[in-house]
C-alpha positions in Angstrom: 0.0 0.0 0.0 1.2 3.5 -0.8 0.8 6.6 1.5 0.4 10.2 0.4 0.8 13.6 2.0 -1.9 16.3 1.6 0.5 18.0 -0.9 0.5 14.8 -3.0 -3.3 14.9 -3.0 -3.2 18.5 -4.1 -0.8 17.7 -7.0 -2.7 14.7 -8.2 -6.3 16.0 -7.8 -5.8 19.7 -8.7 -7.6 20.7 -5.5 -5.7 23.0 -3.1 -4.5 21.5 0.1 -6.3 24.3 2.0 -9.6 23.3 0.3 -9.0 19.6 1.1 -8.6 20.4 4.8 -11.9 22.4 4.7 -13.7 19.5 3.1 -12.3 17.1 5.7 -13.4 19.3 8.6 -16.8 20.4 7.2 -17.9 17.2 5.4 -15.7 14.4 6.7 -14.6 13.7 3.1 -11.4 12.0 4.1 -10.1 10.7 7.4 -6.3 10.9 7.3 -4.1 8.9 9.6 -1.2 10.4 11.4 2.4 9.5 11.8 4.0 9.4 15.3 5.2 13.0 14.6 1.5 14.0 13.9 1.9 14.4 10.1 -1.3 13.5 8.1 -1.1 10.8 5.5 -3.6 9.2 3.2 -4.0 5.7 1.7 -4.6 4.4 -1.9 -8.3 4.2 -1.3 -8.5 7.8 -0.1 -6.5 8.9 -3.1 -9.0 7.2 -5.5 -11.9 8.7 -3.6 -10.3 12.2 -3.8 -9.7 11.8 -7.5 -13.4 10.9 -8.1 -14.7 13.7 -6.0 -12.4 16.2 -7.6 -13.5 15.1 -11.1 -17.2 15.7 -10.1 -16.6 19.0 -8.4 -14.6 20.3 -11.4 -17.6 19.5 -13.5 -20.1 21.5 -11.5 -21.2 19.1 -8.7 -21.6 20.8 -5.3 -19.2 19.4 -2.7 -22.0 19.5 -0.1 -23.9 17.0 -2.3 -20.9 14.9 -3.4 -19.8 14.4 0.2 -23.2 12.8 1.0 -23.0 10.3 -1.9 -22.2 6.7 -1.3 -19.2 5.1 -3.1 -21.6 3.5 -5.6 -23.3 6.9 -6.3 -19.9 8.5 -6.8 -18.8 5.8 -9.2 -22.1 6.1 -11.1 -21.8 9.9 -11.5 -18.2 9.6 -12.6 -19.1 7.1 -15.3 -21.7 9.6 -16.6 -18.8 12.0 -17.2 -17.7 9.9 -20.1 -20.9 10.9 -21.9 -20.9 14.6 -20.8 -17.2 15.3 -21.1 -16.4 18.2 -23.4 -12.8 19.1 -22.7 -9.4 17.3 -22.9 -9.0 17.8 -19.1 -12.2 15.9 -18.6 -10.9 12.9 -20.6 -7.5 13.0 -19.0 -9.1 12.8 -15.5 -11.2 9.9 -16.6 -8.2 8.0 -18.1 -6.2 8.6 -14.9 -9.0 7.3 -12.7 -9.1 4.1 -14.8 -5.3 3.7 -14.6 -5.3 4.1 -10.8 -8.1 1.5 -10.6 -6.2 -0.9 -12.9 -9.4 -1.0 -15.0 -7.8 -1.7 -18.4 -11.1 -2.6 -20.0 -12.6 0.9 -19.3 -9.3 2.5 -20.1 -9.1 0.9 -23.6 -12.8 1.5 -24.2 -12.4 5.2 -23.6 -9.2 5.3 -25.7 -11.2 3.7 -28.6 -13.9 6.3 -28.2 -11.5 9.2 -28.1 -9.4 8.0 -31.0 -12.5 7.7 -33.2 -13.8 11.1 -32.0 -10.7 13.2 -32.5 -8.7 11.3 -35.1 -5.4 9.6 -34.5 -3.0 12.5 -34.6 -5.0 14.8 -32.3 -5.7 11.9 -30.0 -1.9 11.3 -29.6 -0.8 14.9 -29.4 -3.5 16.3 -27.2 -4.5 13.3 -25.0 -1.8 10.6 -25.0 1.3 12.8 -24.5 -0.4 14.9 -21.8 -1.6 11.7 -20.1 2.0 10.4 -19.9 3.0 13.8 -18.4 0.4 13.1 -15.6 1.6 9.6 -15.2 5.1 10.9 -14.7 3.9 13.0 -11.8 2.2 10.0 -10.3 5.2 7.9 -10.7 7.5 10.5 -9.1 5.5 10.6 -5.9 5.1 6.9 -5.7 1.4 6.6 -6.5 1.9 4.6 -9.6 4.0 1.5 -10.1 6.4 1.1 -13.0 4.3 -1.9 -14.0 1.3 0.3 -14.6 3.3 2.7 -16.7 4.7 -0.2 -18.8 1.2 -1.6 -19.2 -0.2 1.7 -20.5 2.9 2.3 -22.7 2.4 -1.1 -24.4 -1.3 -0.4 -25.0 -0.4 2.9 -26.7 2.6 1.4 -28.5 0.3 -1.2 -30.0 -2.0 1.5 -31.4 0.9 3.4 -32.9 2.2 0.3 -34.7 -1.3 -0.6 -36.0 -1.9 2.9 -37.4 1.5 3.0 -39.0 1.0 -0.3 -40.7 -2.0 1.1 -42.6 0.3 3.1 -44.8 2.3 1.3 -47.5 5.6 2.5 -49.1 5.5 4.1 -52.5 6.7 2.1 -55.6 10.2 3.5 -55.3 10.1 4.7 -51.7 12.4 7.0 -49.9 13.8 5.4 -46.8 13.8 6.5 -43.1 15.8 5.0 -40.3 14.4 5.1 -36.7 16.4 4.4 -33.6 17.0 5.4 -30.0 20.6 5.9 -28.8 22.2 3.7 -26.1 20.4 4.1 -22.8 17.2 5.5 -24.3 14.2 3.3 -23.8 11.1 5.6 -24.2 10.0 5.0 -27.7 6.4 6.3 -27.9 7.6 9.6 -29.3 9.8 7.8 -31.9 6.9 5.6 -32.9 4.6 8.6 -33.4 7.2 10.3 -35.7 7.4 7.0 -37.6 3.6 7.2 -38.1 3.9 10.7 -39.4 6.7 9.7 -41.8 5.2 6.5 -43.2 2.0 8.5 -43.8 4.1 10.1 -46.6 4.8 6.6 -48.0 8.4 6.3 -46.8 9.9 2.9 -46.3 10.6 2.6 -42.5 13.5 0.7 -40.9 12.8 0.7 -37.2 15.6 -0.4 -34.9 14.0 0.6 -31.6 15.6 1.2 -28.3 19.2 1.3 -27.0 21.0 1.1 -30.4 24.9 1.1 -30.2 26.5 3.8 -32.3 28.8 1.2 -33.9 25.7 -0.5 -35.4 24.6 2.9 -36.9 28.0 3.3 -38.5 27.8 -0.2 -40.1 24.3 0.6 -41.4 25.4 3.9 -42.9 28.2 2.1 -44.8 25.7 -0.3 -46.4 22.5 1.6 -46.9 21.5 5.1 -47.9 18.8 6.8 -45.9 16.8 9.9 -46.8 15.8 10.4 -43.2 17.3 9.4 -39.9 15.1 9.9 -36.8 16.0 9.7 -33.2 14.9 11.1 -29.8 16.4 12.1 -26.4 14.3 11.7 -23.3 16.8 10.7 -20.6 18.9 13.4 -19.0 22.0 14.2 -21.0 24.5 17.1 -20.7 24.4 19.6 -23.5 28.1 19.0 -24.5 27.5 15.3 -24.6 24.5 15.7 -26.8 26.3 18.0 -29.2 29.2 15.6 -29.5 26.8 12.8 -30.3 24.9 14.8 -32.8 28.1 15.9 -34.6 29.2 12.3 -34.9 25.7 11.3 -36.1 25.8 14.1 -38.7 29.2 13.0 -40.0 28.1 9.3 -40.3 24.8 10.2 -42.1 26.2 13.2 -43.9 23.8 12.9 -46.9 20.7 12.4 -44.8 18.3 14.7 -43.1 18.4 13.9 -39.4 15.3 14.6 -37.3 15.6 14.8 -33.5 12.9 15.2 -30.8 12.5 14.8 -27.1 12.3 16.7 -23.9 16.1 16.8 -23.4 16.6 18.6 -26.7 14.1 21.2 -25.7 15.8 21.7 -22.3 19.5 21.6 -23.5 19.0 23.5 -26.8 22.1 22.1 -28.3 23.8 23.7 -31.3 22.8 21.6 -34.3 24.8 20.6 -37.4 23.4 21.8 -40.7 21.6 18.5 -41.6 20.1 18.0 -38.1 16.6 19.5 -37.4 14.7 19.6 -34.1 11.0 18.7 -34.5 8.8 20.1 -31.7 5.4 19.7 -33.4 3.9 17.2 -35.8 3.7 19.9 -38.5 7.5 20.1 -38.5 7.7 16.6 -39.8 5.4 17.4 -42.7 7.3 20.5 -43.6 10.7 18.7 -43.6 9.3 15.9 -45.7 8.0 18.4 -48.2 11.5 19.8 -48.5 13.0 16.4 -49.0 10.5 15.5 -51.8 11.4 18.8 -53.6 15.0 17.9 -53.8 
């Protein structure tokens, strides 16, 4: 069982700690336990209850009424939010609740509905990526196990692969190489860029995670690539990233190299002439248009 501070509940629910204390005192919403040093702490069940209550209050329910609901009534009202939801925040809250409850059936059912409603690209950019940001917050404070994150990552990974497989290469296709450097394991962003590229009928060669640089050099000596795509998520010093990119640029000197990832945005490395940072899906389309005009 995990334990949470009131600050954790504030971070995860979006309800201020001061407000949570008022709800506790006025409505008996939560009953925290206390450590031997008199510090409040909350259990998994209280976190789930708080998330459900917060979801309802944010959508206009009065806390005075919600606090009087039974657990079954709260769950019933939360389920109705799926029908009434109108904003991305609504959907994100629903997805997080299903994750915390380990309810993969409801999680995937809602994903199916949202993917159909918004289209695949908007679904990934405006829902999936923000969802993983939220998951990261949960993971940092210990309210989500790595196993949960891996489960969800694989569910999204499967969708990215299925959608990418719907596009077939052109008769004489241009070729794109996709890989993550050694030590990099987070491939959802790379898979999404692959989807954006194969939509333009490139032939993909997907190497996946943790690829040694020596293997890239061997591939460059045997095959010509129009695009080389990689991503940096793990913490990396600016000088180290610049050195890697310079070496990559030299090895694939006749290719356009696309890089993405949070660490590129943070470090803002100086880029060789054939290396381009993509921060938005439109960047991919623009660069591919340039390549096809060559």
